[in-house]
C-alpha positions in Angstrom: 87.0 -141.2 93.5 85.4 -140.9 90.0 82.0 -142.4 89.9 79.8 -143.3 86.9 76.1 -143.5 87.5 73.8 -145.2 84.9 70.1 -144.8 84.3 67.5 -145.5 81.7 67.2 -149.3 81.8 63.9 -151.1 82.0 61.5 -153.5 80.4 60.4 -152.9 76.8 58.6 -154.9 74.1 60.4 -156.0 71.0 60.6 -153.1 68.6 60.6 -150.5 71.3 63.2 -148.0 72.3 65.2 -147.1 75.4 67.7 -144.4 76.1 70.6 -145.1 78.5 72.5 -142.4 80.2 75.8 -142.5 82.2 77.1 -139.5 84.0 80.6 -139.2 85.5 81.4 -137.1 88.5 84.5 -136.4 90.5 87.9 -135.0 89.7 88.0 -135.2 85.9 90.3 -133.5 83.5 89.0 -135.0 80.4 87.4 -138.2 79.0 89.1 -139.4 75.8 86.7 -142.2 75.2 83.3 -143.5 76.3 81.5 -146.7 75.6 78.9 -149.2 76.5 79.2 -152.9 77.2 76.6 -155.5 77.9 76.5 -158.9 79.5 73.8 -161.4 79.0 73.2 -164.3 81.4 75.9 -166.9 81.2 77.7 -164.9 78.5 80.8 -162.8 78.4 80.8 -159.1 78.5 80.9 -157.6 75.0 81.5 -154.1 73.6 78.3 -152.6 72.2 79.4 -149.1 71.1 82.2 -146.6 71.7 82.9 -143.0 71.0 86.0 -141.0 71.3 86.6 -137.3 72.0 86.5 -136.5 68.2 83.1 -138.1 67.8 84.4 -141.2 66.0 82.2 -144.2 66.8 82.3 -148.0 66.7 79.5 -150.4 67.0 79.0 -154.1 67.4 77.7 -155.6 64.2 74.6 -156.8 66.0 73.5 -153.3 66.9 74.5 -151.3 63.8 71.7 -149.3 62.4 69.7 -149.7 65.6 71.8 -148.1 68.4 73.4 -144.7 68.5 76.0 -143.6 70.9 76.5 -139.9 71.7 78.2 -137.8 74.3 77.7 -134.5 76.1 81.1 -133.3 77.2 79.7 -130.4 79.2 77.8 -133.0 81.4 80.5 -135.7 81.3 77.7 -137.9 80.0 77.4 -140.7 77.4 74.1 -141.9 76.0 73.0 -145.0 74.2 69.8 -144.6 72.1 68.5 -148.1 71.5 65.8 -148.5 68.8 64.2 -151.5 67.3 65.1 -153.5 70.3 65.2 -157.3 70.1 65.0 -160.0 72.8 68.6 -160.7 72.0 69.5 -157.3 73.4 68.4 -158.4 76.9 71.4 -157.9 79.1 73.0 -155.8 81.8 74.5 -152.7 80.2 77.6 -151.1 81.6 79.0 -147.8 80.7 82.7 -147.4 80.6 84.9 -144.3 80.3 88.6 -143.7 79.8 89.2 -140.8 82.2 92.2 -138.6 82.8 92.1 -137.0 86.2 93.7 -133.7 87.2 97.4 -133.7 87.6 100.1 -133.5 84.9 101.3 -136.9 84.0 98.1 -138.6 85.1 97.4 -141.4 82.7 93.9 -142.3 81.6 92.3 -145.3 83.2 89.0 -147.1 82.8 86.0 -146.5 85.0 82.8 -148.5 85.0 79.2 -147.8 85.8 77.1 -150.0 88.1 75.2 -151.6 85.3 71.5 -151.2 84.3 69.2 -154.0 83.3 67.6 -153.9 79.9 65.0 -156.6 79.2 63.3 -156.9 75.9 60.2 -159.1 75.8 58.8 -160.8 72.7 
């Protein structure tokens, strides 16, 4: 099956930066959309950023101007560059991709990474 593997999480001080990566592997025809979600302790998962195949992006208001989402189609990879990190950004970050597998008529479906911990200390 398609698998998404995340990397890049860690511990950083407030004001620092981290770059998350998520690479998809398996039988993939195309990936119409990629995104990042996060879930803080005792809180619901929320959308952080998303990018479609045309490069159009969406960001949560809380990260606008600080985070940048990008994609490398040749590598089936999505990135999240996180700058000016705040303690409020502490959460487990999950990548998500809408993937269409090989086979005509195959509809796109959502796949999720395993999650990577981002901890921002004050």
